[in-house]
SERO-4910 file (N, C-alpha, C, O; in steps of 0.05 Angstrom, whole numbers):
BEGIN
 pado doro    nc1    nc2    nc3   cac1   cac2   cac3    cc1    cc2    cc3    oc1    oc2    oc3
  Unk    A   4246   1096   1722   4250   1115   1743   4227   1135   1744   4219   1146   1723
  Unk    A   4217   1140   1768   4197   1161   1771   4210   1188   1766   4235   1190   1766
  Unk    A   4194   1209   1763   4206   1235   1757   4226   1243   1779   4220   1243   1803
  Unk    A   4250   1249   1770   4272   1254   1788   4271   1282   1800   4264   1302   1786
  Unk    A   4278   1284   1825   4280   1310   1838   4307   1311   1852   4312   1296   1872
  Unk    A   4325   1328   1842   4351   1330   1855   4349   1343   1882   4332   1361   1886
  Unk    A   4365   1333   1901   4364   1344   1928   4378   1371   1930   4376   1385   1951
  Unk    A   4393   1378   1909   4407   1404   1909   4401   1418   1883   4398   1406   1862
  Unk    A   4399   1445   1884   4395   1461   1859   4422   1461   1844   4442   1451   1853
  Unk    A   4421   1472   1820   4445   1473   1803   4467   1489   1818   4490   1480   1818
  Unk    A   4461   1512   1829   4481   1528   1843   4491   1513   1868   4515   1513   1874
  Unk    A   4472   1502   1883   4480   1486   1907   4498   1463   1899   4516   1455   1914
  Unk    A   4492   1451   1876   4508   1428   1866   4537   1437   1861   4555   1423   1868
  Unk    A   4540   1460   1847   4567   1470   1841   4583   1475   1867   4607   1468   1868
  Unk    A   4570   1486   1887   4583   1491   1912   4590   1465   1926   4612   1462   1937
  Unk    A   4572   1446   1925   4576   1420   1938   4598   1404   1924   4613   1389   1937
  Unk    A   4600   1406   1897   4621   1392   1882   4649   1401   1893   4666   1384   1898
  Unk    A   4653   1427   1896   4678   1437   1906   4683   1427   1934   4706   1421   1942
  Unk    A   4662   1427   1951   4665   1418   1978   4674   1389   1980   4692   1383   1995
  Unk    A   4662   1372   1964   4669   1344   1963   4697   1340   1953   4713   1326   1965
  Unk    A   4704   1353   1931   4730   1349   1919   4752   1359   1938   4772   1345   1942
  Unk    A   4749   1383   1949   4769   1394   1967   4774   1376   1991   4797   1371   1998
  Unk    A   4753   1367   2003   4755   1351   2028   4765   1323   2022   4781   1312   2038
  Unk    A   4755   1311   2001   4763   1283   1995   4793   1283   1989   4808   1265   1997
  Unk    A   4802   1302   1974   4831   1304   1966   4848   1306   1991   4869   1292   1993
  Unk    A   4841   1322   2010   4856   1325   2035   4856   1299   2051   4877   1291   2061
  Unk    A   4833   1287   2054   4831   1262   2069   4847   1239   2057   4861   1224   2071
  Unk    A   4846   1237   2030   4861   1217   2016   4891   1221   2019   4906   1202   2025
  Unk    A   4901   1245   2016   4929   1251   2018   4940   1244   2046   4961   1233   2049
  Unk    A   4924   1251   2067   4932   1245   2094   4932   1215   2100   4951   1205   2112
  Unk    A   4912   1201   2090   4909   1172   2096   4932   1156   2083   4941   1136   2095
  Unk    A   4940   1164   2059   4960   1148   2044   4987   1161   2043   5006   1150   2030
  Unk    A   4991   1184   2057   5017   1198   2057   5025   1206   2029   5046   1198   2019
  Unk    A   5008   1221   2016   5012   1229   1988   5017   1259   1986   5007   1275   2001
  Unk    A   5034   1266   1966   5040   1294   1960   5029   1301   1932   5033   1285   1914
  Unk    A   5015   1323   1930   5003   1330   1904   5025   1340   1885   5042   1356   1892
  Unk    A   5024   1330   1860   5043   1339   1839   5027   1346   1814   5004   1339   1811
  Unk    A   5041   1361   1796   5029   1367   1770   5032   1343   1752   5050   1327   1755
  Unk    A   5014   1341   1733   5014   1318   1715   5009   1326   1686   4996   1347   1682
  Unk    A   5018   1311   1667   5014   1318   1639   4985   1312   1629   4972   1294   1639
  Unk    A   4976   1328   1611   4951   1323   1597   4956   1305   1573   4938   1291   1564
  Unk    A   4980   1306   1562   4987   1290   1539   5016   1280   1541   5032   1292   1555
  Unk    A   5021   1258   1527   5048   1246   1527   5054   1238   1498   5037   1236   1481
  Unk    A   5080   1232   1493   5088   1221   1467   5083   1191   1467   5091   1177   1485
  Unk    A   5069   1180   1447   5062   1152   1447   5086   1133   1448   5084   1111   1459
  Unk    A   5109   1141   1436   5132   1123   1434   5144   1118   1462   5160   1099   1464
  Unk    A   5138   1134   1482   5148   1130   1509   5136   1105   1522   5148   1095   1541
  Unk    A   5113   1097   1513   5098   1075   1526   5084   1083   1551   5074   1066   1566
  Unk    A   5083   1109   1557   5072   1119   1582   5041   1121   1581   5029   1122   1602
  Unk    A   5029   1122   1558   5000   1123   1557   4988   1096   1565   5000   1075   1560
  Unk    A   4965   1097   1577   4950   1073   1585   4934   1063   1562   4917   1078   1551
  Unk    A   4938   1039   1554   4922   1027   1532   4895   1016   1540   4880   1005   1524
  Unk    A   4889   1018   1567   4863   1009   1577   4858    980   1568   4875    963   1574
  Unk    A   4836    975   1555   4830    947   1546   4843    940   1519   4841    918   1510
  Unk    A   4857    960   1507   4871    954   1482   4857    963   1457   4870    965   1436
  Unk    A   4831    969   1458   4817    977   1434   4810   1006   1434   4802   1017   1413
  Unk    A   4812   1020   1457   4804   1048   1458   4825   1065   1443   4849   1061   1446
  Unk    A   4816   1083   1426   4833   1101   1411   4840   1126   1427   4822   1140   1436
  Unk    A   4865   1130   1431   4874   1155   1445   4870   1178   1426   4872   1175   1401
  Unk    A   4864   1201   1437   4861   1226   1421   4889   1236   1414   4905   1241   1432
  Unk    A   4895   1238   1388   4922   1245   1380   4922   1272   1365   4903   1278   1350
  Unk    A   4943   1287   1368   4946   1313   1354   4975   1319   1350   4992   1308   1364
  Unk    A   4981   1335   1330   5009   1342   1325   5016   1368   1339   5000   1386   1343
  Unk    A   5042   1369   1347   5053   1394   1360   5072   1405   1340   5094   1394   1335
  Unk    A   5066   1428   1329   5081   1440   1307   5111   1443   1314   5128   1435   1298
  Unk    A   5116   1455   1337   5144   1462   1343   5161   1437   1350   5185   1437   1344
  Unk    A   5148   1417   1361   5162   1392   1368   5166   1374   1343   5185   1359   1341
  Unk    A   5147   1375   1325   5148   1359   1301   5140   1330   1306   5148   1312   1291
  Unk    A   5124   1326   1327   5115   1299   1334   5085   1299   1341   5074   1320   1347
  Unk    A   5073   1276   1340   5046   1273   1350   5046   1266   1379   5063   1252   1389
  Unk    A   5027   1278   1394   5023   1271   1422   4996   1259   1426   4978   1262   1409
  Unk    A   4992   1245   1449   4966   1233   1455   4956   1243   1482   4971   1246   1501
  Unk    A   4931   1250   1483   4918   1256   1508   4919   1230   1525   4913   1208   1516
  Unk    A   4927   1233   1550   4930   1210   1568   4903   1197   1571   4882   1210   1572
  Unk    A   4903   1170   1573   4878   1156   1580   4877   1149   1610   4856   1145   1621
  Unk    A   4900   1147   1622   4904   1148   1651   4934   1152   1655   4949   1152   1637
  Unk    A   4941   1157   1681   4969   1162   1687   4982   1139   1702   5002   1143   1716
  Unk    A   4972   1115   1698   4981   1092   1713   5012   1088   1710   5025   1082   1730
  Unk    A   5022   1092   1686   5051   1087   1682   5067   1113   1688   5089   1111   1700
  Unk    A   5057   1136   1680   5071   1161   1685   5078   1164   1715   5099   1174   1722
  Unk    A   5059   1157   1732   5062   1161   1761   5087   1146   1771   5101   1156   1788
  Unk    A   5090   1122   1761   5113   1106   1771   5139   1118   1763   5159   1117   1778
  Unk    A   5140   1128   1739   5165   1142   1730   5169   1167   1746   5192   1174   1753
  Unk    A   5148   1182   1752   5150   1207   1767   5160   1202   1796   5176   1218   1806
  Unk    A   5152   1180   1808   5161   1174   1835   5191   1171   1836   5204   1180   1855
  Unk    A   5203   1159   1815   5232   1156   1814   5245   1183   1809   5264   1191   1822
  Unk    A   5234   1198   1789   5246   1223   1781   5246   1243   1803   5266   1258   1807
  Unk    A   5225   1244   1819   5223   1264   1840   5236   1255   1866   5237   1271   1885
  Unk    A   5246   1230   1868   5260   1221   1891   5243   1216   1916   5251   1221   1938
  Unk    A   5219   1206   1911   5201   1199   1934   5213   1176   1951   5223   1157   1939
  Unk    A   5212   1178   1977   5222   1156   1994   5201   1134   1997   5178   1138   1990
  Unk    A   5209   1111   2007   5191   1089   2011   5168   1097   2030   5172   1113   2048
  Unk    A   5145   1085   2025   5121   1089   2042   5110   1117   2038   5095   1127   2055
  Unk    A   5118   1131   2017   5105   1156   2010   5097   1155   1981   5104   1137   1967
  Unk    A   5082   1175   1972   5073   1174   1945   5063   1201   1935   5065   1221   1949
  Unk    A   5050   1200   1912   5040   1224   1899   5011   1220   1891   5001   1198   1888
  Unk    A   4997   1243   1888   4971   1242   1875   4969   1266   1857   4983   1286   1861
  Unk    A   4951   1265   1838   4948   1287   1819   4920   1287   1807   4905   1267   1808
  Unk    A   4912   1310   1797   4887   1312   1781   4893   1301   1753   4911   1310   1740
  Unk    A   4877   1281   1745   4880   1270   1718   4856   1276   1702   4833   1271   1710
  Unk    A   4859   1288   1678   4837   1293   1660   4843   1279   1634   4865   1280   1624
  Unk    A   4823   1265   1623   4827   1250   1599   4802   1251   1582   4780   1260   1590
  Unk    A   4805   1243   1557   4783   1241   1538   4782   1212   1529   4801   1201   1517
  Unk    A   4759   1199   1534   4755   1172   1525   4735   1172   1501   4711   1171   1505
  Unk    A   4746   1175   1477   4729   1180   1454   4712   1156   1446   4691   1159   1433
  Unk    A   4720   1131   1455   4705   1107   1448   4687   1097   1470   4676   1075   1469
  Unk    A   4683   1114   1491   4666   1106   1513   4637   1104   1504   4628   1121   1489
  Unk    A   4623   1083   1514   4594   1081   1510   4581   1099   1531   4582   1092   1555
  Unk    A   4568   1120   1523   4558   1140   1542   4532   1132   1554   4514   1122   1540
  Unk    A   4530   1136   1580   4505   1131   1594   4505   1147   1620   4520   1166   1623
  Unk    A   4488   1139   1639   4485   1154   1664   4511   1156   1680   4515   1175   1696
  Unk    A   4529   1136   1677   4553   1136   1694   4579   1137   1677   4601   1135   1688
  Unk    A   4576   1139   1651   4600   1140   1634   4598   1165   1616   4578   1171   1603
  Unk    A   4620   1180   1616   4623   1204   1599   4648   1201   1583   4666   1185   1590
  Unk    A   4651   1216   1561   4676   1216   1546   4697   1233   1560   4720   1232   1552
  Unk    A   4689   1249   1580   4708   1264   1596   4712   1250   1622   4694   1243   1637
  Unk    A   4738   1245   1628   4745   1231   1653   4761   1250   1671   4780   1262   1662
  Unk    A   4753   1251   1696   4768   1266   1716   4771   1248   1740   4751   1239   1751
  Unk    A   4796   1245   1749   4800   1228   1772   4825   1236   1787   4842   1250   1777
  Unk    A   4826   1228   1812   4851   1230   1827   4867   1205   1821   4859   1183   1828
  Unk    A   4890   1209   1809   4909   1187   1804   4929   1188   1827   4941   1209   1832
  Unk    A   4934   1165   1839   4954   1164   1861   4972   1141   1858   4965   1121   1845
  Unk    A   4996   1143   1869   5016   1122   1868   5034   1124   1892   5042   1146   1900
  Unk    A   5042   1101   1903   5058   1100   1927   5079   1079   1925   5075   1057   1915
  Unk    A   5103   1086   1935   5126   1067   1934   5123   1046   1957   5117   1053   1980
  Unk    A   5127   1021   1949   5127    999   1968   5152    982   1964   5167    986   1944
  Unk    A   5157    964   1982   5180    946   1979   5171    921   1964   5148    916   1961
  Unk    A   5191    906   1955   5185    880   1941   5169    862   1959   5151    848   1951
  Unk    A   5176    862   1985   5163    845   2005   5134    853   2010   5118    837   2019
  Unk    A   5128    878   2004   5100    887   2009   5082    882   1985   5058    890   1986
  Unk    A   5091    869   1965   5075    862   1942   5058    838   1949   5062    816   1938
  Unk    A   5039    841   1967   5023    819   1978   4993    827   1979   4987    851   1978
  Unk    A   4977    807   1981   4948    812   1984   4942    827   2010   4925    844   2011
  Unk    A   4958    820   2031   4953    833   2057   4958    863   2055   4943    879   2066
  Unk    A   4978    871   2040   4984    900   2037   4962    913   2020   4953    935   2026
  Unk    A   4954    899   1999   4932    910   1982   4907    914   1999   4894    935   1997
  Unk    A   4900    894   2015   4876    895   2032   4878    918   2052   4858    932   2056
  Unk    A   4901    922   2064   4904    944   2083   4900    971   2070   4887    989   2081
  Unk    A   4910    974   2045   4907    999   2031   4878   1004   2023   4868   1027   2025
  Unk    A   4864    983   2015   4836    986   2008   4820    995   2032   4803   1012   2030
  Unk    A   4826    984   2055   4812    991   2080   4817   1021   2087   4799   1035   2096
  Unk    A   4842   1030   2082   4848   1058   2087   4831   1077   2068   4821   1097   2077
  Unk    A   4829   1069   2043   4813   1085   2024   4784   1084   2032   4770   1104   2030
  Unk    A   4774   1061   2040   4746   1059   2048   4741   1076   2073   4720   1088   2075
  Unk    A   4761   1078   2090   4759   1095   2114   4755   1124   2106   4741   1139   2118
  Unk    A   4769   1132   2084   4767   1160   2074   4738   1164   2063   4726   1185   2067
  Unk    A   4727   1144   2049   4700   1146   2039   4680   1149   2062   4661   1165   2059
  Unk    A   4684   1135   2083   4666   1137   2106   4668   1165   2119   4648   1177   2127
  Unk    A   4692   1175   2121   4696   1202   2133   4683   1223   2115   4671   1243   2125
  Unk    A   4686   1220   2089   4674   1238   2070   4643   1238   2073   4630   1259   2071
  Unk    A   4632   1215   2077   4603   1212   2081   4594   1228   2105   4572   1241   2104
  Unk    A   4609   1227   2126   4602   1241   2151   4603   1271   2146   4586   1286   2155
  Unk    A   4624   1281   2132   4627   1309   2127   4604   1319   2109   4592   1341   2115
  Unk    A   4597   1304   2089   4575   1312   2071   4549   1312   2087   4532   1330   2084
  Unk    A   4545   1292   2104   4521   1290   2120   4517   1313   2139   4495   1322   2145
  Unk    A   4539   1323   2150   4538   1346   2168   4530   1372   2153   4514   1388   2164
  Unk    A   4540   1375   2129   4534   1399   2114   4507   1397   2100   4493   1417   2097
  Unk    A   4501   1373   2091   4475   1368   2076   4462   1343   2089   4465   1321   2078
  Unk    A   4448   1346   2111   4437   1323   2125   4420   1305   2107   4418   1281   2112
  Unk    A   4407   1317   2087   4390   1301   2069   4406   1282   2051   4394   1265   2038
  Unk    A   4432   1285   2051   4449   1269   2033   4465   1247   2048   4480   1232   2036
  Unk    A   4461   1244   2074   4476   1224   2090   4469   1196   2080   4445   1189   2077
  Unk    A   4489   1180   2075   4486   1153   2065   4493   1133   2086   4511   1138   2102
  Unk    A   4479   1111   2087   4484   1090   2107   4505   1071   2096   4499   1051   2082
  Unk    A   4531   1077   2102   4553   1060   2093   4560   1040   2115   4561   1047   2138
  Unk    A   4565   1015   2107   4573    995   2127   4600   1002   2140   4616   1016   2128
  Unk    A   4605    991   2163   4630    997   2177   4654    986   2162   4675    998   2161
  Unk    A   4651    962   2150   4673    949   2137   4667    943   2108   4644    941   2100
  Unk    A   4688    942   2091   4685    935   2063   4689    905   2060   4707    893   2073
  Unk    A   4674    892   2043   4674    863   2039   4693    856   2016   4693    869   1995
  Unk    A   4710    836   2020   4729    828   1999   4721    801   1987   4714    782   2001
  Unk    A   4722    800   1960   4717    775   1946   4732    774   1920   4734    794   1906
  Unk    A   4744    751   1913   4759    748   1888   4740    744   1865   4717    736   1869
  Unk    A   4749    749   1841   4732    745   1817   4725    715   1814   4703    709   1805
  Unk    A   4743    697   1822   4737    669   1819   4716    660   1839   4698    644   1833
  Unk    A   4717    671   1864   4697    664   1884   4670    677   1876   4649    665   1882
  Unk    A   4671    700   1864   4647    713   1855   4634    696   1833   4609    694   1831
  Unk    A   4650    685   1815   4640    667   1794   4627    642   1806   4606    633   1797
  Unk    A   4640    631   1826   4629    607   1840   4602    614   1853   4584    598   1853
  Unk    A   4600    637   1864   4576    645   1879   4553    650   1860   4530    644   1866
  Unk    A   4559    662   1837   4538    669   1818   4545    658   1790   4549    674   1771
  Unk    A   4547    632   1786   4557    621   1760   4539    627   1737   4548    626   1714
  Unk    A   4513    632   1741   4495    636   1719   4489    666   1713   4472    672   1696
  Unk    A   4503    683   1727   4499    712   1722   4522    723   1705   4544    712   1704
  Unk    A   4516    745   1692   4537    760   1677   4556    773   1696   4550    775   1720
  Unk    A   4578    784   1686   4597    798   1704   4584    821   1719   4587    824   1743
  Unk    A   4569    837   1704   4556    860   1716   4535    852   1736   4531    864   1757
  Unk    A   4520    831   1729   4499    821   1747   4512    810   1773   4500    813   1794
  Unk    A   4535    798   1771   4549    788   1795   4556    812   1813   4553    810   1838
  Unk    A   4567    833   1801   4574    856   1817   4549    869   1830   4550    876   1854
  Unk    A   4528    870   1816   4503    881   1827   4493    864   1850   4485    875   1871
  Unk    A   4494    838   1847   4484    820   1867   4500    821   1893   4488    824   1915
  Unk    A   4526    820   1891   4543    820   1915   4542    848   1928   4543    850   1953
  Unk    A   4541    868   1912   4542    895   1923   4515    903   1936   4515    917   1956
  Unk    A   4493    893   1925   4467    898   1938   4466    885   1965   4453    896   1983
  Unk    A   4479    862   1967   4479    848   1993   4498    860   2013   4490    864   2037
  Unk    A   4522    867   2005   4543    876   2023   4546    906   2025   4558    916   2044
  Unk    A   4536    921   2005   4536    950   2004   4564    962   1997   4565    982   1982
  Unk    A   4585    951   2006   4612    960   2000   4630    936   1995   4633    919   2013
  Unk    A   4642    935   1971   4656    910   1963   4682    917   1948   4683    937   1933
  Unk    A   4702    901   1953   4727    902   1937   4729    876   1922   4733    855   1935
  Unk    A   4727    877   1896   4729    853   1879   4758    853   1869   4767    871   1855
  Unk    A   4773    831   1876   4801    831   1869   4808    808   1850   4793    789   1846
  Unk    A   4833    810   1840   4844    791   1820   4828    794   1793   4814    775   1785
  Unk    A   4832    816   1781   4819    822   1755   4839    822   1732   4858    837   1733
  Unk    A   4835    805   1713   4853    804   1690   4857    776   1679   4854    772   1655
  Unk    A   4863    757   1696   4867    729   1687   4840    717   1681   4820    724   1692
  Unk    A   4839    697   1662   4814    685   1655   4801    669   1678   4815    658   1695
  Unk    A   4775    669   1678   4759    653   1697   4754    626   1684   4765    620   1663
  Unk    A   4736    610   1696   4731    583   1686   4719    583   1658   4723    564   1643
  Unk    A   4705    604   1651   4693    605   1624   4713    616   1603   4705    619   1580
  Unk    A   4738    620   1611   4758    628   1593   4761    658   1588   4778    667   1573
  Unk    A   4744    674   1601   4745    703   1598   4750    716   1625   4743    705   1646
  Unk    A   4763    739   1625   4769    753   1650   4744    767   1660   4725    771   1645
  Unk    A   4744    774   1686   4721    787   1697   4717    814   1684   4694    823   1679
  Unk    A   4739    828   1678   4739    854   1664   4766    858   1651   4785    845   1659
  Unk    A   4767    875   1632   4792    880   1618   4812    896   1634   4805    914   1648
  Unk    A   4837    888   1632   4859    902   1646   4883    902   1627   4890    882   1615
  Unk    A   4897    925   1626   4922    926   1611   4942    907   1623   4941    903   1647
  Unk    A   4960    897   1607   4979    877   1617   5003    890   1631   5018    876   1644
  Unk    A   5008    916   1627   5033    927   1636   5031    947   1659   5050    962   1663
  Unk    A   5009    948   1674   5011    964   1698   5001    949   1723   5018    945   1741
  Unk    A   4976    940   1725   4968    925   1749   4978    896   1747   4978    884   1726
  Unk    A   4986    885   1770   4991    856   1773   4963    844   1777   4949    850   1796
  Unk    A   4955    827   1758   4927    816   1758   4921    799   1783   4898    793   1788
  Unk    A   4941    791   1797   4936    776   1822   4933    794   1846   4925    785   1868
  Unk    A   4940    820   1843   4941    838   1865   4927    865   1859   4937    886   1866
  Unk    A   4904    863   1845   4890    888   1838   4860    884   1844   4851    863   1854
  Unk    A   4844    905   1838   4816    903   1842   4801    929   1840   4813    950   1835
  Unk    A   4775    928   1845   4757    951   1843   4742    955   1869   4732    936   1881
  Unk    A   4740    980   1878   4723    987   1900   4695    995   1889   4693   1013   1873
  Unk    A   4675    980   1897   4648    986   1887   4629    989   1911   4630    974   1931
  Unk    A   4611   1008   1910   4591   1013   1930   4563   1011   1918   4559   1017   1895
  Unk    A   4544   1003   1935   4517   1002   1925   4505   1030   1923   4506   1045   1942
  Unk    A   4495   1036   1899   4485   1063   1894   4454   1062   1892   4443   1054   1872
  Unk    A   4441   1070   1913   4413   1067   1916   4397   1082   1894   4377   1071   1884
  Unk    A   4404   1107   1887   4388   1121   1867   4385   1107   1841   4365   1109   1827
  Unk    A   4406   1092   1832   4405   1078   1807   4402   1048   1811   4400   1033   1791
  Unk    A   4403   1039   1835   4401   1010   1842   4423    994   1827   4417    974   1814
  Unk    A   4448   1003   1830   4470    989   1816   4495    988   1834   4497   1003   1853
  Unk    A   4513    970   1827   4540    969   1838   4555    991   1825   4557    992   1800
  Unk    A   4566   1010   1840   4578   1034   1829   4608   1034   1834   4617   1036   1857
  Unk    A   4624   1031   1813   4653   1030   1816   4664   1058   1821   4659   1076   1805
  Unk    A   4678   1061   1843   4690   1087   1850   4720   1087   1845   4732   1109   1841
  Unk    A   4733   1064   1846   4762   1063   1843   4771   1037   1832   4761   1015   1839
  Unk    A   4790   1039   1814   4805   1015   1804   4834   1019   1814   4845   1040   1810
  Unk    A   4846    998   1825   4872   1001   1838   4887    975   1839   4876    954   1832
  Unk    A   4912    976   1847   4926    951   1850   4956    955   1854   4967    977   1850
  Unk    A   4969    934   1863   4998    933   1864   5008    929   1835   4997    913   1820
  Unk    A   5027    945   1827   5036    945   1799   5054    921   1792   5065    908   1810
  Unk    A   5056    916   1766   5072    894   1757   5101    897   1765   5112    919   1767
  Unk    A   5114    874   1770   5143    873   1773   5154    861   1748   5140    856   1729
  Unk    A   5180    855   1749   5194    845   1725   5183    818   1716   5185    811   1692
  Unk    A   5172    802   1735   5162    775   1728   5133    776   1718   5127    765   1697
  Unk    A   5116    789   1733   5087    790   1725   5083    805   1700   5065    799   1684
  Unk    A   5100    825   1694   5098    840   1669   5100    822   1645   5083    822   1627
  Unk    A   5121    805   1645   5125    787   1622   5103    767   1620   5094    761   1598
  Unk    A   5095    755   1642   5073    735   1641   5048    747   1629   5034    734   1614
  Unk    A   5041    771   1637   5017    783   1628   5019    792   1599   4999    790   1583
  Unk    A   5042    802   1591   5046    810   1563   5044    785   1545   5032    786   1523
  Unk    A   5056    763   1554   5054    738   1538   5026    729   1536   5017    720   1514
  Unk    A   5011    730   1557   4983    721   1557   4966    737   1537   4949    726   1523
  Unk    A   4971    763   1535   4955    780   1517   4967    782   1489   4956    796   1472
  Unk    A   4989    768   1485   5002    770   1459   5013    797   1453   5011    807   1430
  Unk    A   5024    810   1473   5033    838   1470   5063    841   1477   5071    862   1487
  Unk    A   5078    821   1470   5107    822   1477   5122    844   1463   5144    852   1471
  Unk    A   5110    855   1442   5122    878   1428   5125    902   1447   5142    919   1442
  Unk    A   5108    903   1467   5110    926   1486   5134    924   1504   5142    943   1516
  Unk    A   5145    900   1506   5168    896   1525   5192    912   1518   5210    916   1535
  Unk    A   5193    922   1493   5217    938   1485   5213    968   1489   5232    983   1484
  Unk    A   5189    977   1497   5187   1006   1501   5201   1015   1526   5206    998   1544
  Unk    A   5208   1040   1528   5224   1049   1551   5212   1043   1578   5227   1036   1597
  Unk    A   5186   1045   1581   5173   1040   1607   5176   1011   1615   5185   1005   1637
  Unk    A   5170    992   1597   5172    964   1603   5201    955   1607   5207    938   1623
  Unk    A   5219    968   1592   5248    962   1595   5257    970   1623   5273    956   1636
  Unk    A   5247    993   1633   5255   1002   1659   5245    983   1681   5259    979   1701
  Unk    A   5222    971   1677   5212    952   1697   5229    927   1697   5237    917   1718
  Unk    A   5235    917   1673   5251    892   1671   5279    896   1682   5290    877   1693
  Unk    A   5290    920   1680   5316    925   1690   5316    934   1719   5337    940   1731
  Unk    A   5292    933   1731   5288    941   1760   5298    970   1765   5309    976   1786
  Unk    A   5293    987   1746   5301   1015   1748   5279   1032   1761   5283   1054   1769
  Unk    A   5254   1021   1762   5232   1035   1774   5225   1023   1801   5229    999   1805
  Unk    A   5214   1039   1819   5207   1028   1845   5182   1010   1843   5166   1012   1824
  Unk    A   5180    992   1862   5155    976   1864   5134    994   1876   5139   1009   1895
  Unk    A   5110    993   1865   5090   1012   1874   5062    999   1876   5057    978   1865
  Unk    A   5044   1014   1889   5016   1008   1889   5002   1035   1882   5012   1056   1889
  Unk    A   4980   1033   1867   4967   1058   1859   4940   1053   1847   4930   1030   1845
  Unk    A   4927   1075   1840   4901   1072   1828   4889   1099   1820   4902   1120   1822
  Unk    A   4865   1097   1811   4850   1121   1803   4823   1121   1818   4810   1101   1821
  Unk    A   4815   1145   1827   4790   1148   1841   4774   1170   1826   4783   1193   1824
  Unk    A   4751   1162   1815   4736   1181   1798   4725   1205   1813   4710   1202   1833
  Unk    A   4733   1229   1805   4724   1253   1818   4694   1257   1814   4679   1262   1833
  Unk    A   4685   1255   1789   4657   1258   1783   4640   1235   1796   4618   1240   1805
  Unk    A   4652   1211   1796   4638   1189   1809   4634   1194   1839   4613   1188   1850
  Unk    A   4655   1203   1852   4654   1210   1880   4632   1230   1885   4616   1228   1904
  Unk    A   4632   1252   1869   4612   1273   1872   4584   1262   1867   4565   1268   1881
  Unk    A   4581   1246   1846   4555   1235   1839   4545   1218   1862   4521   1219   1868
  Unk    A   4563   1202   1874   4554   1184   1895   4545   1199   1920   4524   1195   1930
  Unk    A   4562   1217   1929   4556   1231   1955   4534   1252   1952   4521   1259   1971
  Unk    A   4531   1263   1928   4510   1283   1924   4484   1270   1913   4464   1283   1908
  Unk    A   4485   1243   1910   4462   1227   1902   4449   1237   1876   4425   1241   1874
  Unk    A   4466   1240   1856   4457   1248   1830   4453   1223   1813   4467   1203   1817
  Unk    A   4434   1224   1795   4428   1200   1779   4442   1200   1751   4439   1182   1736
  Unk    A   4457   1222   1746   4472   1223   1720   4498   1238   1725   4499   1258   1738
  Unk    A   4519   1227   1712   4546   1238   1716   4547   1266   1704   4564   1283   1713
  Unk    A   4530   1272   1685   4529   1299   1673   4518   1320   1693   4520   1344   1687
  Unk    A   4508   1312   1715   4499   1331   1736   4522   1341   1752   4519   1361   1767
  Unk    A   4545   1328   1750   4568   1337   1766   4593   1343   1749   4614   1349   1760
  Unk    A   4590   1342   1722   4612   1349   1704   4600   1359   1678   4578   1352   1671
  Unk    A   4615   1377   1664   4606   1387   1639   4619   1371   1616   4644   1369   1615
  Unk    A   4602   1359   1599   4612   1342   1577   4595   1346   1553   4581   1366   1551
  Unk    A   4596   1328   1534   4581   1330   1509   4563   1306   1506   4572   1283   1511
  Unk    A   4537   1310   1498   4518   1289   1496   4501   1294   1471   4500   1316   1461
  Unk    A   4488   1273   1462   4470   1276   1439   4446   1293   1446   4436   1293   1469
  Unk    A   4437   1309   1427   4414   1327   1432   4389   1312   1440   4375   1321   1458
  Unk    A   4383   1290   1426   4359   1275   1433   4360   1262   1461   4340   1259   1474
  Unk    A   4385   1256   1469   4389   1244   1495   4384   1265   1517   4373   1259   1537
  Unk    A   4393   1290   1512   4388   1312   1530   4359   1318   1534   4349   1323   1556
  Unk    A   4344   1316   1511   4315   1320   1513   4301   1299   1529   4283   1304   1544
  Unk    A   4311   1274   1525   4300   1251   1539   4304   1254   1569   4286   1249   1585
  Unk    A   4328   1263   1577   4334   1268   1605   4318   1290   1617   4308   1288   1639
  Unk    A   4314   1312   1601   4299   1335   1611   4270   1327   1618   4258   1338   1636
  Unk    A   4259   1308   1602   4232   1299   1608   4230   1285   1635   4209   1284   1647
  Unk    A   4253   1275   1644   4254   1261   1670   4263   1280   1692   4268   1272   1714
  Unk    A   4265   1306   1685   4274   1327   1703   4304   1324   1711   4312   1331   1733
  Unk    A   4319   1312   1693   4348   1309   1697   4362   1330   1680   4361   1329   1655
  Unk    A   4374   1350   1692   4387   1372   1678   4417   1371   1682   4426   1372   1705
  Unk    A   4432   1370   1660   4461   1367   1661   4475   1394   1661   4464   1414   1653
  Unk    A   4499   1394   1672   4516   1418   1672   4525   1424   1644   4539   1444   1640
***
């Protein structure tokens, strides 16, 4: 990379971050009929509500003196949201969204990954009959419409930041992506298709492909691997496919067991969350997470996630970035 020059100063960046977050949140809530709710920063591990992500990430754990138990910082709110929809009495075709903050202590840090995670977590009630690819596709298009509106708003306020987004988002399954680029790695496939199409939804993530491995890791107990996916946009400043959202229709009583069996995790079937799904006590839902820092990084055309969030980095890494004129918050 040639010496980097941010299009916004540090103070302008802070103002722009709030502008993007405030407006995107409103647009998303309106498009998906969502109500903002408060969310936990930590949960008790025995509830089964924490997200195990790929299964190897260690949650940050601490003891609470007065309770006499250990709690875990959430890694995402994928499961909590579904429980909350029932508890709060949300009607069908409505849902919730919340600010989610997490600590990913085992994250490999780089320009787009931080150990601090901030995202809008959302979840919406659907019917059993709406658990289809058609419904998933319609929802993805709605979210992409929000991204396009956000681009217009940012462009009006900061004309130098207007991005050329395509009118439509392109859909491709992980198996078709494998057929199209059989000799490329997973990340290379994403880069190739996204560079060509600019806006892509890669769906059906979790089940093994022809080489016996999944396109990417997914927990067995929240997304239905046949009805999920990632929204990725081409990010010109870094020349990469940039994932902004992971989402999907959630597991039902059948897909939950199939996926737990596949991953050898049937022991999870006895926790309260999985029991509630098997007993059909929880609503059928669709939901996902949309990275707040990722959204800001994309629309403000920053080359490092540390330019739009405050986190912790190695001292020598900060010096290396400074030499390239990249200054983190």
